[in-house]
C-alpha positions in Angstrom: 101.8 102.4 120.9 98.6 103.9 119.5 100.3 105.2 116.8 102.1 102.3 115.9 99.2 100.2 116.2 97.2 102.8 113.9 99.5 102.8 111.5 99.7 99.2 111.2 96.1 98.9 110.9 96.2 102.0 108.2 98.6 100.4 105.7 96.5 97.5 104.4 93.4 99.9 103.7 95.7 101.8 101.1 100.0 101.2 101.1 99.5 97.3 101.4 96.1 96.9 100.3 96.1 93.5 98.7 95.1 93.1 95.5 96.2 96.3 94.1 99.3 97.1 96.1 101.0 93.9 96.9 99.4 92.1 94.0 98.5 89.1 96.2 95.2 87.2 96.3 94.3 87.7 92.8 92.7 84.2 92.5 89.6 84.7 94.6 89.3 88.4 93.7 89.3 87.0 90.0 86.9 84.1 90.6 84.2 85.2 92.8 83.6 89.0 92.4 80.7 88.5 90.0 78.6 90.4 92.8 79.2 92.6 95.6 78.0 90.2 97.8 80.0 87.5 96.7 83.0 89.5 97.2 82.3 91.0 100.8 81.6 87.6 102.0 84.4 86.1 100.7 86.8 89.2 102.2 85.1 88.9 105.5 86.2 85.4 105.6 89.5 86.0 104.7 89.6 88.8 107.6 88.6 86.4 109.9 91.5 83.5 109.1 93.9 86.4 109.3 92.9 87.8 112.0 92.9 84.1 113.9 96.5 83.0 112.8 97.9 86.2 113.1 96.5 85.8 116.6 97.7 82.5 116.7 101.5 83.0 114.9 102.1 85.8 117.2 101.2 83.9 120.6 103.2 80.8 119.7 106.2 82.7 117.6 108.8 81.5 120.2 108.0 77.9 120.4 107.3 77.2 116.8 110.4 75.7 115.3 111.9 77.6 112.6 112.5 75.0 110.2 108.8 73.5 110.8 107.2 76.9 110.9 105.5 76.9 107.1 103.6 73.9 107.9 102.7 74.9 111.5 101.2 78.3 109.8 99.1 75.9 107.7 97.8 74.2 110.3 96.7 77.1 112.3 95.4 78.8 109.1 93.4 75.3 108.2 92.0 75.2 111.7 90.4 78.4 111.1 89.0 78.0 107.5 87.5 75.0 109.2 85.6 77.8 111.5 84.7 79.6 108.6 83.2 76.4 106.6 81.3 75.4 109.4 79.9 78.7 110.2 78.8 79.8 106.9 77.8 75.8 106.2 75.2 76.9 109.4 74.3 80.7 108.8 75.1 81.6 105.3 74.8 78.3 103.3 73.4 79.8 99.6 77.0 82.1 99.9 78.7 79.1 100.9 77.4 77.6 98.0 78.4 80.3 95.4 81.8 80.8 97.1 82.4 77.4 96.5 86.1 75.4 96.6 87.3 79.2 97.1 86.6 79.0 100.9 89.1 75.8 101.4 91.5 77.3 99.3 92.2 80.3 101.8 94.3 77.3 103.4 96.8 78.4 100.9 95.9 82.1 100.3 99.5 84.0 99.7 98.0 86.6 101.7 97.4 84.8 104.8 100.2 82.8 104.8 102.5 85.8 103.6 101.1 87.7 106.7 102.3 85.3 109.0 105.4 84.1 107.8 106.2 88.3 107.4 104.8 90.0 110.2 103.1 87.8 112.7 105.9 85.5 113.4 107.9 88.6 114.1 105.9 90.9 115.9 103.7 91.0 118.8 99.4 90.2 119.7 98.6 93.5 119.3 100.4 94.8 116.5 99.6 91.4 114.6 96.1 91.9 114.9 96.2 95.2 113.8 97.9 94.2 110.6 96.1 91.1 110.0 92.2 93.5 110.7 94.4 96.0 108.5 94.5 94.1 105.4 91.5 91.9 105.7 89.6 94.9 105.6 91.3 96.3 102.7 91.3 93.4 101.2 87.1 93.1 101.6 87.0 96.6 100.8 88.9 95.4 97.1 87.0 92.7 96.2 83.7 94.4 97.1 84.5 97.3 94.7 85.4 94.8 91.9 82.4 93.0 92.7 80.3 96.3 92.6 81.7 97.2 89.2 81.5 93.9 87.7 78.2 93.5 88.7 76.6 97.0 87.9 78.0 97.5 84.8 77.5 93.6 84.0 74.2 92.6 85.4 72.6 96.5 86.3 72.2 95.5 89.6 73.8 95.6 93.2 72.8 92.6 95.4 73.0 92.4 98.8 71.5 89.5 101.1 70.3 87.8 97.4 68.1 90.9 96.8 69.2 93.4 94.3 69.4 96.7 96.4 69.5 98.7 93.5 68.7 98.5 89.9 70.5 100.6 87.1 67.1 100.5 84.7 65.4 102.2 87.9 67.2 105.2 87.2 68.6 104.7 83.2 65.8 103.0 81.4 68.2 102.4 78.4 70.8 100.9 80.1 71.8 97.8 78.5 73.8 95.6 80.4 77.7 94.3 79.6 77.4 90.6 79.8 80.8 90.5 79.2 81.8 92.1 82.6 80.8 89.1 84.6 82.4 86.6 82.6 85.7 85.2 83.0 87.6 87.9 80.5 85.5 90.7 82.6 87.4 90.3 85.6 90.4 90.2 84.2 89.4 93.9 82.6 87.7 95.0 85.9 91.0 94.2 87.7 93.2 96.1 84.8 90.9 98.7 85.1 91.0 99.3 89.2 95.1 98.8 89.0 95.7 101.5 86.7 93.2 103.8 88.6 95.2 103.0 92.0 98.2 103.3 90.4 97.4 106.9 88.7 95.5 107.8 92.1 99.4 106.9 93.7 101.3 108.4 92.2 99.7 111.9 92.7 
């Protein structure tokens, strides 16, 4: 059992990492990754929703009618998204404003709904929690990594808790930021380069 749970958790960190392997959740990864802070914040919010929805779908899978399962999944997911919204408004309001509409859009995020349908509805509680945690952490790492690349190249900083934790010009005074990277086209370029890198590493 322990080995099986470890495998369910680990697959989300590489084998089924959402944006780069499953190619899911591209809307938020393109929209909110101007900074590391935004990416990690969105990833953590999605991880919480994944854990909660996987848990309850797994617990209720034997009483949810098959014909209305998708509607039931959406109700469960929407409940946890509402919790995330309220918590962020209370304790991380600046980040909530930055992420904007993409927090409520977690309700229809294909990663969350997909894990409920493909995994939690067919498996027990512990494997479902391991699956949700692994996929969520993998998604958070993906958003944080892309946000870091875009922010570092586009602004020359790495921002945490609304303060620059690293400034590129401190070690390279001649550095000139590529403003392109923090614009919408830069998100596509950054994602494409990271997909290419993942495929190259995976092929090895």
